[in-house]
N, C-alpha and C positions, 0 to 999 in steps of 0.2 A: 196372212190372207192366202187363198188358193191361187195357183197359177196353172190352169189347165191348158196344155198346149193343143193347137189344132191338129186335126188328122193330117198325116203325111200324104194321104192320097187325094183324089179329086173331090171326094165328099165323104162325110161320115155315114157309115151304114146305119140304117134305121132298125131299131129293135122295139118290139112291143114290150110292155111292162112285164108280161109273163116270160119274156125271153132273157131278161137281164140276169146274169149269172152272179151269184154270191159264191166266191171260191171256197168259203168255209163250209158250204153245204156239200162239197165233194167228199165222199165217204172214204176215210182212212181206215182200212181193215186192221192196221196195227193198233187201233184203239182197243181192240179186244184183248190185247196183251197187257194193257196198263194196270189193271187191277192186281196183276201178279208181280209187278215191279217192286223192288225193295224201296221203302219209303224212309227217308231220313227223319230223325227226331225233329219235331216242330218246335217253333219258338226260339230257334238259334238266331242270334243277331251278330253280324260280322262288323268289326270295326275296320276303319281304313288304315292303310300303311302310313307311317309318318310322312308329313309334308314339311319340307324346309322352306320357310318364307323367304322370298326374294323380292327386293325392292330395286327394280331397274326398268329402264325402257326396253320394250321388246317388240318385235314384229309379230303381231298377233297371228297373221295368216300362216306363218311358218312355225308357230309355237306348238310344242307337243302337249299332250294331256298333262304330263308331269310339270312342264313349264307353266302352263296356264294355272294349275292348282297352286303352284308356288307363288305366282304373281297375285292371285286372289288372296292367299294367306298373308302376303306382304303388303296388301292394300295398295298395290301399284296398278291394279286393273280390276274392274268390276265385271261380273258375268254379262251384264246387259251391254257393256261396251264391247266385249268380245263377240257376243252374238250379233251385234250390229255390224261389225267388221265382216264376219263370215256371210251374213245375209246380204249385205251390200255387194260383196264380191260375187256371190251366186247370181245376183240379179244383173250385174253390170258387165260380166265377162262372157266371152263366147263359150268358154268351157262350162260356165255355170248354166247358160241357157240350154245346153245339151244334157248335162249331168243331173240337174235339179229340175224336177217336174212341177213341184208346188211346195208351199211352205205350210208348216203345221200351225193351225190356229192356237192362240194362247202361248206360243213360245216366248214372246216378249214379256208376257205377264209372269211366266215361270222364271225368266231371267231376273226380273225385278225382285221376285221372292228370294231367289238365290243371293242377290245383292244383300238383302236384309239379313239372311242367315249368316253370311260372312261378317256382317257388322255386329250381330248380337251373339256370336260364338256358338251357333247351332248348326254350322255347316256339316253336311253329310259327306261321305267319302268321295263322291264324284260331283260335289256341288258346283253347278254352273257350267259343266262341260257340254257344249252343244254336239249333237251327233246326227248323222244322216241315217235314213232307213230305206232299205230297198223296197220298191213298190209292190212287193208281195207280202210284206209284213205289216200287220194292222197297227195303226195308231188311232186310238179312239177319237171320233169326231173329225177325222181327216179323210179326204178322198183317197182311196187305195184301190188301184185298178188292175194290178198284175200285168200292166202293159198291154191290155187287151181291149178291143172294142166291145167284147161280150159283157164286160162288167159295168159298162156305162160309167156314171160318176158316183159309184158306190161309196158311201161313207161308212167307215169301219165302226162297228158298234162299241168296241172296247180295245184297249191296248193288247197286242200279243204279249205273252208272258215275258219274253226277253225285253221288250220295250218297257213293260211295267216294272220289271226288276231294276233296270237302269234308272228309270224315273224315280223309283223309291230311294235309290242311292244318291239322288240329286242331279243326275244328268238330264239334259234338256233335248228332247226330240224336236228338231226344227226344220228338217228338209226331207222330202220324199225323193228318193233317187231313182234314176231310170233302171229298167230291167228289160231283157228280152221277154217276149210274150210268154207268160206263165213260166218264166225262167228256163225256156228251152227253145226259143225261136232263133232266127238268124240275126246278124248284126243290124239289119234294116227293119226296125220295128214299124209295123203298119200304122200304128196310132200316133206314136210320138217321134218317129224318126230315128236317126242313127247317132250314137254317142261315139265321137272320135277320140283318139288317144291324145291327151295334152302334150305328149312328147312329139307327136307328128300327126297332123290332122288327116293324113292319107292312110293312117293305120288305125286298127281297131284296138279298143281297150281289152278285148277278151270278155267272155261272158260267163254267167249271165248277170253278175253283179256289176253291170257296166257303169252306172252312175256313181255308185259308192267308190269304186276304184278311181274313176276320173276325178271325182270331187276331192278325194284325198290327194291325188297327184297334183292337182291344180291349186292345192292349199285353200280349198273352199270350206273345209271342215277338218277337225282334228281326229275324228272318230266316226265310224259308220258300221252299220249292220249289213251283212250279206247272207246268202244261203249257198250251199255247196252240195250238189247231187252227183256231178261228175268232175267237178273242179271249179265251180263257179265263184268261190272266194279266191282260190289260189291262182287260177289262170289270169284274171285281171290284176291281181296283186303283182304277179310276175311281170306282166307286160307294161304295167304303169309304174313300176319301181316302188311299190308300197309293200306293206307287211300284212299278211292275213292268216288267221288260224281257222282251220276246220277242226273243231273240237272232237273229242271222243264222242262216239255215237250217243245221242240223246243227253249229253251232259248239259246242253242248253235246250230248253223246251222248244218244241215246234208248234205248240198251241197258239192259234191266232195267225198262222202262216199258211198261205195257199199251198197245197201239196202239189208236187210233181211226181215224186216216187216215194211212197211211204216207207219203202225199204232202205232207200239211199239218202234221203234228205237230211241235211244238217243245217243248223243256224250258227253263225259265228261272228266274231269281231274282226274288223278291218281297221288298220291304223297306220301310223308312221313308223312304228318300231315295235319290237318284241316287248320292250319295257313298258310301253303304253298299254299293250294288250294284257300284260301281267297285272297292271294296275286295275284294269277293268274287269277281267274275266271272273274273279270271285263274286262279283256283284251281278252277274247275269246267268248263273247256273240254275238249273231246274230245282235244285235243292241246296240249302245252305251247306257249304263245305268248309269247315274251319281248317282242315288239313290243307286244302288247296290255298286258302287265304294265307296260311303260314308259309307255304312254299313260295307264293308270289311275293310276300314281304321280303323273303331272302333274295329273290331276284332283284327287287328294287334296291336292295342294299348291295348290289353288285357282287353276288356270290360267285366265286370262281368255279371253273368247270374242270379242274385238273382230274385226270384219271378216268374220265368218261371214255368208254369204248365205242367208237364210231364205226358202224357197219358201212362198208363201201360196196355197192352193187357192181357186178362185173358184166351184166347183160341187161337187156330190155330198156332200162332207164337211160342208157346212152347210145342205143342202137340207131336212133333217128334224131340226132342232135347235132347242131352246128358246131364246128370246131371252136368258135369263139365262146359259145356257151360252155362247152367242155373245159376250155382253158380257165374260165372264171370259176367253174366248179372245182377244178383241181387246185386253183389258187386258194379257194375257200377252205379246202381240206388241209392245205399246208398251214393256213392261218390257225385252224383249229388245233393242229398238232403243236403249233407254237404256244397255244394256250394251255397245253398239257394233256390234250386228248390223245387217244391211241387209235390209229387206223387199223381196222380189221376187215380184210376182203371177205365178202360173203360168197357162199357157193352160188352157182348159177340157179336162177329161179325161173320156172316156166310161167310167166305172167300172162301170156297171150290168151289162154282159155278163160282165165279169171276176168281179164279186161273185157272180153267178148260177152261173158255172162253178165257183167254189169250193164252193158248196153241192152241186152235182152230184157233184163229186169226193168230198167228205166223206161224203155219204149213200150213194154207191155203194160206197165202201170199208168203211163201217160195215156195210152189208148183206153184203158179202163175208165179213166177220169173224164176224157174229152171226146170220145168217139161219137157220142150222141149229138154232137154239134157239127159233124162232118157235112150235114146237108146245107150248112152255111160256110163251107170251106173257104169261100172267097173273103170272109172276114178274118180268117186266121193268117198268121205269118206263114209264108211258104215253107220255111224250115221246120216249123212246128208240124205242119201237115205232113211233110215227108217222114218225120219221126213217128207221127201218129199212125200213118199207114204201115210203116215197118212193124209197129207194135201189133197191129191187127193181123199181120201175116204169121206171127208166131203161134204155135199151138200151146195148149195147156201143158203138154209134156215139156215143150221147150222152156216154158216159164218155170215149171217145177224143177227141172234139171238145173237151170241157172241158179235157183235158190239153193239147191244142194251144193253147187259149186261155191256159193258164198261161204258156206260153212267150211268147205275144203280150203278156200283161200285164207280164211282167218287162221285155221290151224297151220297151214303151210307157211304163211309168212311169219307167224310167230315162231315156228320151228327154225326158220332161217335166222331169226334174231336171237336165238338161244344164248349166244356168247357175246352179245353186244347190248349196249344201253339204248342206242338210237341208231337210225339209219339216215344217211344224208345222200340225196339224189340230186342230179340236175333238175332245174325247174322245167319250164316248157322248152321244147327242143330248138326253137328259133325265137328271134325277136318278134315284136308285135306284127301280126299279120296285116296284109294289105286289104283295104276295103274295096278296091276296084275289082279284084278278081278272087277275093276270099282265099288267098293262099299265104303260106308261110315259107320263107326262104331257109333252106338248110344247105349250106355249102354250094350256093348257086342253083339249086334245084327247087322248084316250086312244089309244095305239097298242100293238099286241101286242109282246110280248118278241121274237118271231121277226123282226119288221120293224125292230127297233131295235138289239138288242144287238150284232150283228156288222156292222152297216152300215158303220162307220168302221174296222173292224179286219180283217175277212176278207181284204181285198185284200193285206195284208202277210203273212198266212200263205200265200196263193197265190203271191206273188212271192218270199217268203223274206227280205224286207228287214228289217233290225233296226228295232224300234219300241218306244219308251219311253213309258209312260203315267205321268203325275204330276198331283198336285192343282193346280187353277187357282183355287180359291176355293169359295164357298158359293152355292148356287142359291136360287130363290125359296121352296122348301120347307125351307130350312135344312140341306140335305144337300150333300155334296161334289160338285164338278164337276171335269172333267179336261181336259188337253190331251195330245196325242200328238206325239212327236218321232220322225221317220222318217229313216233314212239309207240310203246305198248299201250293197251287200253288204260285210260286214266292217267297217262304220263304226259299230259298236256304241259304241266309246269316244267318238266324236264326239257321238253322241246323249246319252251320259251327261255329257259335258263341258258341253253347253248346259243339260241338266237341272240339273246341280249349280250352274251359274252362276245360273240362274233361282231355284233354291231358296236360294242365298245372299242373293238380293235380296228374297225373300218368306218368309212363315212358314206358308203353307198346309199344307205337309207336317207341321207340328208341331201342327196342330189335332187335338183329341181328341173323341170322341163325348160328348154331354152325360151328366153323371153318372158318368163314368169315375173310379174311385177312383185316386188317385195311387199 
């Protein structure tokens, strides 16, 4: 059933039928490039990686994708039983009331069909895995609002490509998760309210994939979809102690997703571990990729990572970072050395102009998409309005030069990676930010969200390089910290391989928020 939360304000703004916005009608100029993209051979069918059946009692809420599939294969758990556990937790917990906006119709029917497939031997690679979907990603027949009053109770006409791909592999979309408005508002969403961090209710999850990260951290779902334009998969993954991948540019289709910035938008998986993401990624890409599937199968078989050359930045990524975050990053690098990796210091890179260019592009394209609604600015989130007005202040030359700098950033960062396989940076510079004053603490000094959240992430939306965020430990306030693993274009599997090896050697990704019921 649907669960539409009431407006957070005194009353719901009234829109005429002609004023209701369908985000999919917002024009993406990048569509003009699609006919020139290389198209993979059609008709390729991917098989799943081997699943080892396990017959044992398990705590469903804390089970990974891998564990759930093993339990299904061992006939010790049915998908319908797992779905009931996750759905009930989403309905009955305070975290669920914030993170989950509504449920997907027919999810229970899909789970019963998955039960039968496991019984009759026709289970697909992700059969029966429930997943959450950020509320800017369409799920057919489900209210999908982009977290905005402007969209009303719009029902998505069809699944977004990423949802359809996961559904075809047997996964079950079951919960629409909260987002900041159009994926670029403030923490305080004017329609659905604020999603607090399950680790500390006075702190934010990070945005804009707020509900997906909170749902994963609170063990309300084993898998979720998010989007990332300046860091919106990776920031909440860092602050909530979960794992999230911003894939290589357009490796996962954006069709059926409300646009924020057609130049920077990415769609990607969020989960409990790099290994779970490796299990899922081959079945959500825009084109069937047997090579990626083979690489991910090796990750699931615990492929070692000896000999990988790890680039270690010497500036920017650690210039505005708390000492505890830096200490956990340094510890992670030492663990990777112990796994057989080789540390290689990078030359200093001038990231600042590239970072700024990313924000010029994001805000300019946001203004292009939404400035026509500024006459109803009171209906927008204040943070969105601020960024929208920034976008209107840029000239065409400013925007054009920022696009030129995107090409420069791609070339420049890849040149810096010439002698390494991957780069490992600290995650976000401080632990989860405070909701009361919207600041992040770095060594006792409060910094604004704007200055902190995208500082270590925007560059990889600009360049399109794959970037994996994963937990690195606990900071001085007792909250999760993270590290970021970055690869060359299409090296998503290599990022996941190092992440999975690191998580085999540590248990940071298994830590749960205080007081979480088993």
